[in-house]
DRENGU-781066 format. One line per field, with one value per residue (C-alpha): residue in one letter; x, y, z. Coordinates in nm, 2 decimals, padded with zeros to 4 digits. Layout:
BEGIN
residu <- a,...
px <- X,...
py <- Y,...
pz <- Z,...
END
This chain:
BEGIN
residu <- m,s,v,e,t,q,k,e,t,l,g,f,q,t,e,v,k,q,l,l,h,l,m,i,h,s,l,y,s,n,k,e,i,f,l,r,e,l,i,s,n,a,s,d,a,v,d,k,l,r,f,e,a,l,s,k,p,e,l,l,e,g,g,s,e,l,k,i,r,v,s,f,d,k,d,a,k,t,v,t,l,e,d,n,g,i,g,m,s,r,e,d,a,i,t,h,l,g,t,i,a,k,s,g,t,a,d,f,m,k,n,l,s,g,d,q,k,k,d,s,h,l,i,g,q,f,g,v,g,f,y,s,a,f,i,v,a,d,k,v,e,v,f,s,r,r,a,g,l,d,a,s,e,g,v,h,w,s,s,k,g,e,g,e,f,e,i,a,t,i,d,k,a,d,r,g,t,r,i,v,l,h,l,k,s,g,e,d,e,f,a,d,g,y,r,l,r,n,i,i,k,k,y,s,d,h,i,a,l,p,i,e,l,p,k,e,q,a,a,a,e,g,e,d,k,p,a,q,e,w,e,v,v,n,r,a,s,a,l,w,t,r,p,r,t,e,v,k,d,e,e,y,q,e,f,y,k,h,i,a,h,d,y,e,n,p,l,s,w,s,h,n,k,v,e,g,k,l,e,y,s,s,l,l,y,v,p,a,r,a,p,f,d,l,y,q,r,e,a,p,k,g,l,k,l,y,v,q,r,v,f,v,m,d,q,a,e,s,f,l,p,l,y,l,r,f,i,k,g,v,v,d,s,n,d,l,s,l,n,v,s,r,e,i,l,q,k,d,p,i,i,d,s,m,k,s,a,l,t,k,r,v,l,d,m,l,e,k,l,a,k,n,e,p,e,q,y,k,g,f,w,k,n,f,g,q,v,m,k,e,g,p,a,e,d,f,a,n,k,e,k,i,a,g,l,l,r,f,a,s,t,q,g,e,e,g,e,q,v,v,s,l,a,e,y,l,a,r,a,k,e,g,q,d,k,i,y,y,l,t,g,e,t,y,a,q,v,k,n,s,p,h,l,e,v,f,r,k,k,g,i,e,v,l,l,l,t,d,r,i,d,e,w,l,m,s,y,l,n,d,f,d,g,k,s,f,v,d,v,a,r,g,d,l,d,l,g,n,l,d,s,e,e,e,k,k,e,a,e,e,v,a,k,a,k,e,g,l,v,e,r,i,k,t,a,l,g,d,a,v,s,e,v,r,v,s,h,r,l,t,d,s,p,a,i,l,a,i,g,e,q,d,l,g,l,q,m,r,q,i,l,e,a,s,g,q,k,v,p,d,s,k,p,i,f,e,f,n,p,a,h,p,l,i,e,k,l,d,g,e,q,s,e,e,r,f,g,d,l,s,h,i,l,f,d,q,a,a,l,a,a,g,d,s,l,k,d,p,a,a,y,v,r,r,l,n,k,l,l,v,e,l,s,v
px <- 03.19,03.43,03.69,03.59,03.83,03.83,03.54,03.41,03.10,02.92,02.62,02.30,02.21,01.97,01.67,01.73,01.75,01.42,01.26,01.40,01.29,00.94,00.91,01.04,00.82,00.50,00.23,00.25,-00.08,00.05,00.38,00.39,00.48,00.84,00.87,00.72,00.97,01.28,01.17,01.12,01.48,01.62,01.42,01.58,01.92,01.86,01.74,02.05,02.28,02.10,02.14,02.52,02.58,02.47,02.79,02.99,02.88,03.16,02.95,02.74,03.03,02.90,02.58,02.31,02.01,01.88,01.65,01.54,01.53,01.33,01.40,01.34,01.46,01.20,01.45,01.68,01.38,01.52,01.40,01.66,01.62,01.89,01.93,02.20,02.18,02.43,02.52,02.70,03.05,03.15,03.10,02.76,02.65,02.75,02.57,02.25,02.21,02.34,02.16,01.83,01.95,01.59,01.48,01.20,01.28,01.38,01.04,00.88,01.05,00.92,00.56,00.58,00.35,00.46,00.13,00.25,-00.07,-00.08,00.29,00.29,00.03,00.25,00.54,00.33,00.22,00.57,00.73,01.05,01.23,01.52,01.43,01.09,01.29,01.30,00.92,00.96,01.33,01.54,01.85,01.93,02.24,02.34,02.60,02.68,02.94,02.92,02.93,03.29,03.47,03.69,03.55,03.76,03.57,03.24,03.08,02.89,02.65,02.46,02.25,02.00,01.82,01.93,02.14,02.44,02.55,02.86,03.03,03.32,03.49,03.44,03.51,03.19,03.22,02.89,02.78,02.45,02.30,02.18,01.96,01.91,01.63,01.64,01.28,01.16,00.97,00.62,00.70,00.75,00.46,00.70,00.93,00.67,00.67,00.29,00.28,00.57,00.43,00.10,00.27,00.48,00.16,-00.03,00.23,00.50,00.34,00.40,00.79,00.93,01.19,01.15,01.10,01.19,01.09,01.24,01.03,00.87,01.04,01.02,01.31,01.21,01.28,01.65,01.75,01.96,01.78,01.74,01.92,01.74,01.51,01.35,01.03,00.91,00.61,00.52,00.43,00.76,00.62,00.62,00.27,00.26,00.32,00.01,-00.33,-00.55,-00.82,-00.58,-00.47,-00.69,-00.73,-00.54,-00.25,-00.24,-00.25,00.03,00.24,00.19,00.30,00.61,00.72,00.60,00.71,00.37,00.13,-00.20,-00.38,-00.36,-00.66,-00.65,-00.44,-00.41,-00.26,-00.20,-00.02,00.06,00.13,00.20,00.46,00.58,00.56,00.56,00.36,00.28,00.12,00.06,-00.07,-00.23,-00.12,-00.37,-00.14,00.15,00.50,00.71,00.94,00.67,00.78,01.15,01.20,01.54,01.38,01.38,01.08,00.98,00.88,01.07,01.20,01.24,01.36,01.23,01.16,01.52,01.53,01.72,01.64,01.46,01.36,01.33,01.21,01.18,00.84,00.62,00.62,00.74,00.38,00.30,00.60,00.37,00.26,00.42,00.45,00.64,00.71,00.85,00.96,01.06,01.19,01.47,01.83,01.93,02.22,02.00,02.12,01.96,02.14,02.02,01.66,01.65,01.74,01.54,01.24,01.08,01.06,00.89,00.61,00.58,00.58,00.30,00.09,00.16,00.08,-00.26,-00.32,-00.26,-00.48,-00.75,-00.72,-00.77,-01.07,-01.23,-01.15,-01.31,-01.62,-01.68,-01.53,-01.58,-01.51,-01.18,-01.09,-01.14,-00.88,-00.64,-00.69,-00.61,-00.28,-00.17,-00.37,-00.08,00.15,-00.12,-00.14,00.21,00.07,-00.06,00.28,00.46,00.23,00.08,-00.05,-00.27,-00.36,-00.74,-00.74,-00.54,-00.77,-01.07,-00.91,-00.84,-01.05,-01.12,-01.29,-01.56,-01.83,-02.08,-01.87,-01.83,-01.66,-01.30,-01.28,-01.13,-01.42,-01.55,-01.45,-01.45,-01.72,-01.94,-01.87,-01.98,-02.28,-02.42,-02.30,-02.56,-02.73,-02.52,-02.20,-01.90,-01.62,-01.48,-01.43,-01.17,-00.99,-00.65,-00.53,-00.34,-00.63,-00.98,-01.12,-00.94,-01.07,-01.42,-01.47,-01.29,-01.46,-01.39,-01.67,-01.95,-02.09,-02.08,-02.26,-02.52,-02.57,-02.54,-02.24,-02.01,-01.64,-01.36,-01.14,-00.77,-00.55,-00.26,00.08,00.10,-00.24,-00.16,00.13,-00.11,-00.36,-00.09,-00.08,-00.46,-00.61,-00.95,-01.15,-01.42,-01.41,-01.46,-01.17,-01.06,-01.09,-00.92,-01.18,-00.92,-00.74,-00.80,-01.12,-01.40,-01.64,-01.94,-02.04,-02.39,-02.43,-02.47,-02.80,-02.79,-02.95,-02.67,-02.40,-02.56,-02.60,-02.23,-02.11,-02.32,-02.19,-01.82,-01.87,-02.03,-01.74,-01.46,-01.38,-01.35,-01.13,-00.89,-00.87,-00.80,-00.54,-00.37,-00.38,-00.24,00.02,00.28,00.11,-00.14,-00.13,-00.49,-00.81,-01.15,-01.51,-01.57,-01.83,-01.74,-01.84,-02.17,-02.07,-01.71,-01.58,-01.27,-01.05,-00.72,-00.72,-00.43,-00.31,-00.37,00.00,00.11,00.21,-00.05,00.02,00.06,00.34,00.51,00.53,00.67,00.94,01.02,01.05,01.30,01.51,01.42,01.37,01.00,00.91,00.77,00.40,00.13,-00.23,-00.55,-00.75,-01.13,-01.40,-01.76,-01.93,-02.25,-02.07,-02.12,-01.74,-01.69,-01.98,-01.83,-01.48,-01.64,-01.77,-01.44,-01.33,-00.98,-00.73,-00.50,-00.79,-00.90,-00.54,-00.53,-00.87,-00.78,-00.46,-00.65,-00.89,-00.61,-00.42,-00.74,-00.80,-00.44,-00.51,-00.83,-00.65,-00.41,-00.11,00.13,00.14,00.45,00.43,00.24,00.34,00.19,-00.13,-00.15,-00.07,-00.35,-00.59,-00.51,-00.54,-00.89,-01.00,-00.90,-01.09,-01.39,-01.38,-01.35
py <- 02.91,02.69,02.50,02.14,01.87,01.48,01.49,01.17,01.03,00.73,00.52,00.48,00.16,-00.04,00.02,00.39,00.40,00.22,00.46,00.78,00.66,00.59,00.93,01.13,00.95,00.93,01.20,01.23,01.36,01.53,01.69,01.93,01.64,01.68,01.97,01.78,01.50,01.73,01.93,01.60,01.50,01.84,01.81,01.45,01.61,01.88,01.62,01.41,01.71,01.80,01.44,01.40,01.76,01.64,01.46,01.66,02.03,02.13,02.00,02.30,02.51,02.82,02.81,02.66,02.84,02.55,02.62,02.52,02.78,02.76,03.01,03.05,03.23,03.30,03.40,03.11,02.87,02.72,02.63,02.60,02.42,02.46,02.33,02.36,02.00,01.73,01.74,01.48,01.38,01.26,00.90,00.98,01.15,00.83,00.61,00.81,00.98,00.71,00.42,00.38,00.29,00.27,-00.08,-00.25,-00.05,-00.37,-00.51,-00.19,-00.21,-00.57,-00.44,-00.20,-00.32,-00.12,00.07,00.43,00.55,00.27,00.28,00.66,00.61,00.35,00.58,00.83,00.57,00.46,00.80,00.84,01.12,01.28,01.13,01.30,01.61,01.47,01.48,01.86,01.91,01.79,01.85,01.85,01.98,01.91,02.11,01.96,01.93,01.71,01.89,01.85,01.81,02.08,02.34,02.19,01.86,01.98,01.78,01.88,01.61,01.66,01.46,01.49,01.17,00.98,00.69,00.88,01.14,01.34,01.41,01.64,01.78,02.16,02.42,02.48,02.72,02.62,02.28,02.13,02.07,02.30,02.14,02.33,02.21,02.32,02.31,02.13,02.33,02.38,02.36,02.73,02.75,02.62,02.93,03.14,03.26,03.23,02.87,02.75,02.92,02.73,02.39,02.44,02.54,02.25,01.97,02.09,02.33,02.07,02.06,02.15,02.40,02.72,02.70,03.02,03.19,03.52,03.83,03.99,04.33,04.60,04.85,05.21,05.38,05.47,05.25,04.93,04.62,04.58,04.31,03.97,03.92,03.59,03.51,03.19,03.04,02.73,02.71,02.56,02.40,02.04,01.92,01.67,01.95,02.15,02.08,01.84,02.10,02.32,02.05,01.98,01.63,01.75,01.84,01.50,01.33,01.54,01.48,01.10,01.11,01.30,01.06,00.74,00.85,00.72,00.87,00.74,00.88,00.68,00.47,00.61,00.81,00.88,01.20,01.21,01.40,01.23,01.43,01.31,01.06,01.03,01.31,01.25,01.32,01.07,01.07,00.72,00.62,00.31,00.29,00.20,-00.04,-00.27,-00.18,-00.41,-00.51,-00.59,-00.95,-00.88,-00.88,-00.69,-00.41,-00.06,-00.01,00.18,00.54,00.86,00.96,01.32,01.42,01.78,01.83,01.75,01.45,01.16,00.85,00.76,00.40,00.36,00.00,-00.01,00.17,-00.09,-00.47,-00.64,-00.74,-00.36,-00.29,-00.15,00.15,00.49,00.79,01.01,01.00,01.30,01.25,01.49,01.21,01.07,01.22,01.36,01.12,00.80,00.52,00.19,00.00,00.26,00.24,-00.14,-00.12,00.20,00.12,00.44,00.29,-00.02,00.19,00.41,00.08,-00.06,00.26,00.31,-00.05,-00.02,00.31,00.14,-00.16,00.08,00.26,-00.06,-00.16,00.18,00.12,-00.22,-00.09,00.22,00.15,-00.23,-00.20,-00.01,-00.27,-00.54,-00.37,-00.33,-00.71,-00.81,-00.61,-00.66,-00.97,-01.21,-00.97,-00.92,-01.30,-01.28,-01.08,-01.34,-01.51,-01.19,-00.98,-01.20,-00.89,-00.79,-01.15,-01.11,-00.76,-00.89,-01.20,-00.96,-00.79,-01.13,-01.22,-01.56,-01.74,-01.97,-02.22,-01.94,-01.65,-01.51,-01.73,-01.77,-01.41,-01.37,-01.14,-01.33,-01.19,-01.41,-01.19,-01.25,-01.62,-01.65,-01.42,-01.68,-01.99,-02.28,-02.29,-02.49,-02.44,-02.37,-02.41,-02.23,-02.48,-02.44,-02.64,-02.56,-02.65,-02.54,-02.40,-02.27,-02.54,-02.81,-02.72,-02.63,-02.97,-03.16,-03.47,-03.35,-03.10,-03.34,-03.36,-02.99,-02.94,-03.19,-03.00,-02.65,-02.57,-02.29,-02.38,-02.13,-02.22,-02.13,-02.14,-01.90,-02.07,-01.91,-02.03,-02.35,-02.18,-01.88,-02.13,-02.28,-01.95,-01.89,-02.11,-01.93,-01.62,-01.46,-01.77,-02.02,-02.26,-02.33,-02.68,-02.81,-03.04,-03.25,-03.32,-03.58,-03.75,-03.50,-03.42,-03.19,-03.18,-03.04,-03.03,-03.40,-03.54,-03.82,-04.05,-03.97,-04.03,-04.36,-04.48,-04.39,-04.61,-04.89,-04.88,-04.85,-05.16,-05.36,-05.26,-05.36,-05.67,-05.45,-05.19,-05.47,-05.61,-05.27,-05.20,-05.52,-05.45,-05.09,-05.18,-04.91,-04.66,-04.55,-04.49,-04.59,-04.71,-04.61,-04.56,-04.20,-03.96,-03.68,-03.86,-03.87,-03.91,-04.02,-04.37,-04.27,-03.98,-03.93,-03.74,-03.59,-03.67,-03.41,-03.33,-03.40,-03.14,-03.07,-03.10,-02.72,-02.70,-03.02,-02.89,-02.56,-02.73,-02.97,-02.69,-02.50,-02.82,-02.88,-03.23,-03.32,-03.53,-03.87,-03.91,-04.14,-04.04,-04.19,-04.37,-04.32,-04.49,-04.44,-04.77,-04.67,-04.62,-04.88,-04.93,-05.00,-05.24,-05.43,-05.41,-05.56,-05.86,-05.92,-06.28,-06.26,-06.10,-06.00,-05.82,-05.67,-05.54,-05.38,-05.21,-05.09,-04.93,-04.77,-04.61,-04.49,-04.33,-04.17,-04.03,-03.88,-03.72,-03.57,-03.42,-03.25,-03.48,-03.65,-04.03,-04.20,-04.47,-04.36,-04.65,-04.89,-04.70,-04.71,-05.08,-05.17,-04.94,-05.10,-05.45,-05.36,-05.21,-05.53,-05.75,-05.53,-05.55,-05.93
pz <- -02.79,-02.61,-02.82,-02.85,-02.80,-02.81,-03.06,-03.18,-03.36,-03.20,-03.30,-03.09,-02.92,-03.15,-02.94,-02.93,-03.31,-03.34,-03.09,-03.25,-03.60,-03.46,-03.30,-03.59,-03.84,-03.63,-03.59,-03.21,-03.08,-02.76,-02.87,-02.56,-02.33,-02.44,-02.20,-01.91,-01.97,-01.99,-01.68,-01.48,-01.58,-01.47,-01.14,-01.09,-01.16,-00.90,-00.65,-00.70,-00.64,-00.32,-00.19,-00.28,-00.14,00.21,00.24,-00.01,00.02,-00.21,-00.50,-00.47,-00.58,-00.40,-00.58,-00.35,-00.53,-00.73,-01.03,-01.37,-01.66,-01.98,-02.26,-02.63,-02.94,-03.20,-03.47,-03.42,-03.36,-03.05,-02.70,-02.43,-02.10,-01.82,-01.48,-01.22,-01.09,-01.08,-01.45,-01.66,-01.73,-02.07,-01.96,-01.82,-02.15,-02.35,-02.11,-02.06,-02.40,-02.62,-02.47,-02.29,-01.94,-01.80,-01.70,-01.92,-02.23,-02.42,-02.34,-02.44,-02.79,-02.83,-02.78,-03.08,-03.35,-03.66,-03.66,-03.62,-03.46,-03.21,-03.14,-03.09,-02.82,-02.66,-02.66,-02.47,-02.22,-02.16,-02.13,-02.30,-02.10,-02.29,-02.63,-02.63,-02.74,-03.09,-03.11,-03.18,-03.27,-03.57,-03.38,-03.00,-02.83,-02.48,-02.28,-01.94,-01.66,-01.36,-01.02,-00.88,-01.21,-01.34,-01.58,-01.86,-01.83,-01.97,-02.24,-02.56,-02.70,-03.03,-03.25,-03.53,-03.43,-03.74,-03.58,-03.47,-03.20,-03.16,-02.84,-02.75,-02.45,-02.38,-02.11,-01.90,-01.62,-01.44,-01.33,-01.45,-01.80,-02.08,-02.36,-02.68,-02.92,-03.27,-03.37,-03.68,-03.94,-03.83,-03.46,-03.41,-03.17,-02.89,-02.94,-02.74,-02.39,-02.35,-02.49,-02.28,-01.96,-02.02,-02.07,-01.75,-01.55,-01.68,-01.64,-01.40,-01.15,-00.88,-00.92,-00.59,-00.72,-00.92,-01.29,-01.45,-01.78,-01.92,-01.82,-02.13,-02.13,-02.40,-02.44,-02.46,-02.79,-02.83,-02.53,-02.53,-02.45,-02.08,-01.89,-01.89,-01.59,-01.49,-01.33,-01.15,-01.33,-01.11,-00.75,-00.66,-00.34,-00.26,-00.35,-00.05,00.19,00.09,00.25,00.06,00.02,-00.18,-00.42,-00.74,-00.88,-01.19,-00.98,-00.81,-01.14,-01.30,-01.00,-01.04,-01.40,-01.29,-01.03,-01.20,-01.56,-01.65,-01.91,-01.77,-01.46,-01.15,-01.03,-00.69,-00.44,-00.07,00.07,00.45,00.71,01.03,01.35,01.71,01.82,01.45,01.20,00.82,00.52,00.25,-00.10,-00.23,-00.57,-00.72,-01.10,-01.37,-01.54,-01.45,-01.54,-01.77,-01.48,-01.23,-01.19,-01.19,-00.80,-00.85,-01.05,-00.90,-00.66,-00.36,-00.26,-00.31,00.03,00.15,00.49,00.59,00.22,00.11,-00.14,00.01,-00.19,-00.52,-00.45,-00.07,-00.05,00.33,00.36,00.19,00.18,-00.15,-00.24,-00.27,-00.48,-00.76,-00.53,-00.64,-00.41,-00.18,00.19,00.37,00.73,01.01,01.23,01.02,00.99,00.67,00.63,00.62,00.40,00.30,00.58,00.85,00.71,00.75,01.12,01.22,01.44,01.32,00.97,01.10,01.25,00.93,00.72,00.92,00.89,00.52,00.45,00.61,00.42,00.09,00.18,00.30,-00.04,-00.22,-00.01,-00.09,-00.47,-00.46,-00.28,-00.48,-00.81,-00.88,-01.25,-01.19,-00.92,-01.19,-01.39,-01.09,-01.01,-01.37,-01.36,-01.00,-00.87,-00.88,-00.69,-00.42,-00.38,-00.23,00.05,00.30,00.32,00.36,00.58,00.85,01.04,00.76,00.63,00.68,00.51,00.22,00.18,00.15,-00.15,-00.33,-00.63,-00.77,-01.06,-00.93,-01.05,-01.02,-01.13,-01.48,-01.74,-01.63,-01.48,-01.13,-00.99,-00.68,-00.35,-00.04,00.12,-00.18,-00.18,00.19,00.13,-00.11,00.07,00.15,00.48,00.72,00.51,00.74,00.48,00.18,-00.10,-00.36,-00.64,-00.80,-01.15,-01.45,-01.66,-01.61,-01.84,-01.65,-01.31,-01.43,-01.58,-01.30,-01.17,-00.82,-00.86,-00.94,-00.59,-00.56,-00.88,-00.76,-00.43,-00.58,-00.37,-00.51,-00.55,-00.61,-00.91,-00.87,-01.17,-01.12,-01.07,-00.73,-00.60,-00.42,-00.24,-00.15,00.00,00.22,00.40,00.40,00.67,00.71,00.64,00.85,01.07,00.79,00.70,00.35,00.20,-00.10,-00.27,-00.42,-00.09,00.17,00.26,00.16,00.45,00.36,00.73,00.75,00.38,00.37,00.54,00.79,00.53,00.28,00.55,00.65,00.28,00.20,00.50,00.39,00.04,00.15,00.37,00.08,-00.16,00.09,-00.13,-00.45,-00.27,-00.17,-00.52,-00.67,-00.42,-00.50,-00.88,-00.84,-00.59,-00.51,-00.74,-00.48,-00.11,-00.06,-00.24,-00.12,-00.23,-00.34,-00.21,-00.45,-00.79,-00.96,-01.32,-01.35,-01.25,-01.06,-00.95,-00.77,-00.43,-00.26,00.09,00.35,00.40,00.04,-00.21,-00.47,-00.85,-00.89,-00.63,-00.75,-01.11,-00.99,-00.78,-01.05,-01.30,-01.07,-01.04,-00.67,-00.53,-00.47,-00.18,-00.27,-00.24,-00.38,-00.46,-00.32,-00.57,-00.53,-00.74,-00.80,-00.71,-00.91,-01.24,-01.50,-01.56,-01.19,-01.19,-01.48,-01.31,-01.00,-01.20,-01.39,-01.32,-01.50,-01.26,-01.55,-01.72,-01.39,-01.34,-01.69,-01.64,-01.29,-01.44,-01.73,-01.48,-01.27,-01.57,-01.69,-01.35,-01.36,-01.70,-01.58,-01.29,-01.53,-01.44,-01.69,-01.71,-01.56,-01.82,-02.13,-02.33,-02.08,-02.09,-02.46,-02.47,-02.22,-02.40,-02.74,-02.59,-02.46,-02.79,-02.97,-02.73,-02.77,-03.16,-03.16
END
């Protein structure tokens, strides 16, 4: 045993303490995943060494045969996992083993409920890498040295998972990491070659480097124990390079869990090999759930990039657009040089071609999922719908394809659920309907009960109800779908085209002409508060509404810009009134101009509230309303 120097005892980061306590005191239903997690970490360490050695071959230190070894000692009740990958320095060990450096973990900890059964399942879903060792071990030791450092700069890390860890400097001749698990009482089953072999075959058969176990050898009577021999127990071939017909669904699922650090199976995957002008293989996955950091645009994202089966980059962002950042997978190219960097990737025309093809492949995969597994697609949309809505603005070439994947709530859809596709909407459109009607707002209840929908209810015309914060921005990039243009029912002068009969159009013209005097009186009363006053064709039950000018920002966009501190262009609404409503009839007959002005302002403010807007002068509204109530009570 090497002499330890610079030994010190340090405390875990708060989140780690909580996590370790939860693991150690929870009955974890799937304990064997600790080996999968540790092997995945070892595989990543080897990948990192391969990549760094491209420019610094001396890091291989004369040992280019990269592998992972798993061994056990029944008497000592230990399981040991060793890799000859990149290894860790003392600083690395403190950073990576004393804190949880993975993004999203703080959010993960907030989701813990205190219910051990529920929380232990959440741990499994999240994947906990190195810390999963404490599921089966009451003491964990790590011996490591980073490639390129002197043998005297090895590090020994140890902990019993009770809030502290010890770290010391040791001599370590070989680069890489050795983890020794001292098994808890009752976990002896893992100190067994047959058990370990089965776990490796089940979870890690896809790892693209050899995983070795000791060969079972018996010494002849009177002979010394033979020298230890090792045998490879996994296929050790890159899964994406194998023909699809040779890969089982279970293997695809386990490989996804390995690269995504996810516990659940993916919703779907696509495995393809492209030959010809460009040569590359890809294996792309649609996750079943959203990661914690989906809306953190700076969070790690992208595919694992291999060049001629050599790992080059962990999060290669250049192969898919940002709105598909949730997609996990691998791309392996024969047409890129091994010394690629992020800067080179951004400028390489080959990447543009691959990005275009991979994007279409993902969209095809989602189309297939929506068509064949509508219930699963519902789950996908719930998790990733808002991210998909970024697509039309970012990916003009695939705008129509993306639009076909969008889902909305509607006046005829399920209560508040975004389940209606644009194709379904058009399939049940009224005869003669050449527009797709929609309404944006803050909440489903608000838009569902909006006065803007009254004429559509009367005529049985379906309207899409858009309540996500991103929706108004989305619709500014969606002009049409399948040849039908989109119409915001709260914007401009509503024209239902062929859905209005000639008689209805003629009657509307006559009413508008007859009420020209009332229009002028209201416009005078409201003054600068409005850009226009007109008779409404939208209303059947309400007295008045506010419409938005064709070129003006909608309420949703105004609120987003104001919340972000940006200056919002000045615009005034259009006041529309329903001439057949009793309140408007009374207003028309009002002789007092002062009372007429108060009533006009009350109707204006009520219309603003119905639209989900805030009043510019709430005190004036209350004062006018109180005045009216007093007059009525006299």
